[in-house]
N, C-alpha and C positions, 0 to 999 in steps of 0.2 A: 560452391554455393548451390542451393537448390534452384531449379528453374521455376518459371511461373506456373507451369502445370502441376509440378510437385507441391509447390506452396499452396495452390488452390485446393489440392486434394487433402492436404493436412488441415486446412481451415474448414473445409466442408464436412469432414468426418468428425463428429463430436467425440467419438471414442478415443481419438488421439490426444486431444487437449482437454476434453471435458467441458469445453465452452462452445457456444454457438458462434456462427460467423459474425453476427451482429455485435456480440459482446467483445470478440476479438478486435473488430473494427473500432469499437469504442475505446478499448485499451490502447490501441495504436495511436489514435488521435489524441488521447489525453496524456499518455505517458511518453510518447515519442518526442514531443517538444521538450519535456522535462529532461529526458535522457540527453538530448542534443545540447541543452544549456549546460548541464553538468559536465559533459565531455569537453565543451569549449572552455569552461572554467578551469578544468584540469590542465588543458593545453596552455592557457594564458598564465597559469600560476607558476610555471617554470620557465627559465631562460630559453629563448628560441635559438636553436642552432642551425635551422634550415629556413629557407624562404617560405613565405606563405603559400600553401598548396603543394609543397614538396613532400617527399617521403611516401611510404606505402599507403595505399588507399584501403578503406574498410572492405573486406570481402563479404561481410555480413551486414546487410541493411538492418534497420531496427526491427522490422517485422519478423525477420528470420531470427534475430536474437531473442525476441519475445517468444516465438514458437518453440525454440530450443529450450528456453527456460520452462515453459508450460509443460512440455513433454517430460523434461527431467523431473519436475515436481510431481507430476501425476503418476508416472510409471517408474521413477527412480532409475531411469536409463543412465548408464555411465557416460562420462564425457567422451570417452574413446568412441563409443557407438555413435553418439551425436556428431562427432567430428567426421566420421565416415559418411554419415547420412547427409550432412550439409557440405561436405567436400572442403573442409578447412582443417587446420591443425588443432590438436587437442587443447593447446594453450589458448587458442582463440575462443573456443567454447567455454573454457573455464573463466576467462576474463569476461565474456559476454554474460554468463549466468551471474557472476559476482556483481556486475553493474546493474543488471535488470531485476534481479530477485528482490532487492529492497523496495522497488517502486510499487508493486501491488500491495505490499504490507503497509506502506505509508498511505496508499490510497484508501484502504479500509474496505468495508462492505457497504454497498449502496442498497438500502432497503426501501427507498421511496424518494420522491422529488425533494431535494434539499436535505435529506437525512442520510448521514454517512457515519458508520461506527468504526472507530480505529483502535479502541482500547477495550479491555474487559470491563472496566468501570462504566464506560459508555453503554456497553451491551446490557449490563445489569440495570442501569438507570432506564434504558429504553424498555426493557421487559416490565419493569415496575410501573412505569408511566402508562404503558399501553395495556396493562393487565393481561399480558400474554404468557403462555407457558413456554419455558425454555427446556432444552434437552442437552445434556452433555455426555460425551463419550470419548474414550481415547482410541487412537488408531496407530498401528505400527507400520513402519516402512523399512523393508529390508535394505541393509547397506553392506558394502564390502568390509571385510575384517580390517580394523585399523592396523597400521603398521606396527611391527614388533618394536618394543621399546617405549611405546606410548604409555604414559602412566595410567590413564583411565581406560586402557584397552578392554579390560574385563567388564567394565560398566555397560558396554554396548550389548552384551549378551542378554536377551530377553528370557526371563524365566517362564513366560507363557508360551512363546513360539519356539524357544530353544534355537535361536538364530541371532546373528548380529543385526541390530535394528535401532532406529530412533523412533520416538513416539511423539505425538502431538495431541492436544486436547481440542476437540471441536465442540462449539456451541451452536445450536440451531434453534429456530423457532419451532412451534408446534407443527408447522407445515413442511419442515425439513429445510427451510432456507438457511444457508450458512450465515451466521452472524459474527463468528470469531474463530480463528484458528491460531493456536498458541505457537510460540517458538519451539523448535524441536528439543527434546530431552533424551538422555541416554535410555536405551531399551530396557535396562534393569530397573528404572524408576517406576515405582508403583503408581497406579492411576490416582489414588487418593493423595499420595505424597506430591505428585505433580500439581494437583489442584491447590494444595496448601501453599506450595512455592509460588504459584501464580497469584496468590492473594484472594482467591474467590471466597474463602471462608470469612476473611476480614470484611470483604465487600458486602456479603450477605448478612452477617451478624449485625443486627440493628439497622440494616438497610431497608429498602422498599419492600413492601409485601408482594411476594411473587412465588411462583412454583417452578422448580427445576427438576425434571425427571432424570434419574441416573440409574445405572445398573448396579448389581451387587458389589462391584469393585469399589463403590463409593459409600458403602454402609458405614454409618457412624457420623456422616456429615449432617444428617437431619438434626441430631441433638446439638451440634455445634452451630447450626444456623437458624435455630428457632423453628425447625420444621420446614424451612424453605426448600431444602433438597429432599426429594421423595425417592426412596429406593424400594426394591422388591421386599415383601414382608420377610422378616427374619424367621428362620425355622426354629420353632420351639422344641420339637421332638426330633432328635437325631436318629433314633431307631425306636421300633415298636410303637409307632404313632397310631392313634385310632384311625379307622378308615374315614370317618367323617372329617377329621382334621386334614388328612391327605387330600381329600376332594376340595376342601375350602382353600387350602394353601395353593394347590395347583390352579384353582380358578383365579385367585388373587394375583398369582405370578403371571399368568397369561394376560390378565387385564392390564397389568403394568407394562408388560412387554409389547402389547399391541399399541400402546401410546408412545413408547420410546423407540420403536423400531426405525423410525424415520432417520434419526441421527446415526444409527448403526449402519444403515445402507449408505448414507451420505459420507460418513467417515471412511468407510471401506473404499470409496471411489476417489478419495483425495490422494 
């Protein structure tokens, strides 16, 4: 297991986990108790074969389990590397990540006192009620090639990056604050297909009046959502375009990009 000095170094350097020390302390205080309760519930749900307190002790305290999970999610570090780093078996890291990973998803995103968003529907309602602009983008995380014989093995190959990956859709506010991060999908899934599968089109069509910025990968959603999804201007001339049109199109494209760049930088950091 990591020592106190190594643990403090991980927590203090935001580049490792992507979170500040204050946020990590808040997560430990809020989710540590929930993890302990679930762990005790699992133990009591099966017949006891040993006396209370007998058996192997946890070599990873909850804060180390949380740190290992955060590092894995942010940098896609393999369980083997984390096992060497934390000085435990690979199976311990796998079990720890499997137990801790659902906790932040259930917690949702805190955007203000008493306001917490857990689902995409809640995010849409929040943006509509607050008259704020949302931004969506997809991000890919490289993964190891799935084992031979797996039926969906080829679906992990991304056509954009030409590597095995999973992708997630991120929704932020206009200031870049993360409001929602979707479950992972195969790397071959197109961004617009992923959005449809998540039900965003259904939520926006006839829903609250709001504006969501998106890149060219989501073109076509504007017509399906009553103009609520705004994408870069479609290019009318594919070749031999007038000079005036080229200048106008480039100006419009840059104006849209300058507004939506916040989610691109946020998604790449997840």
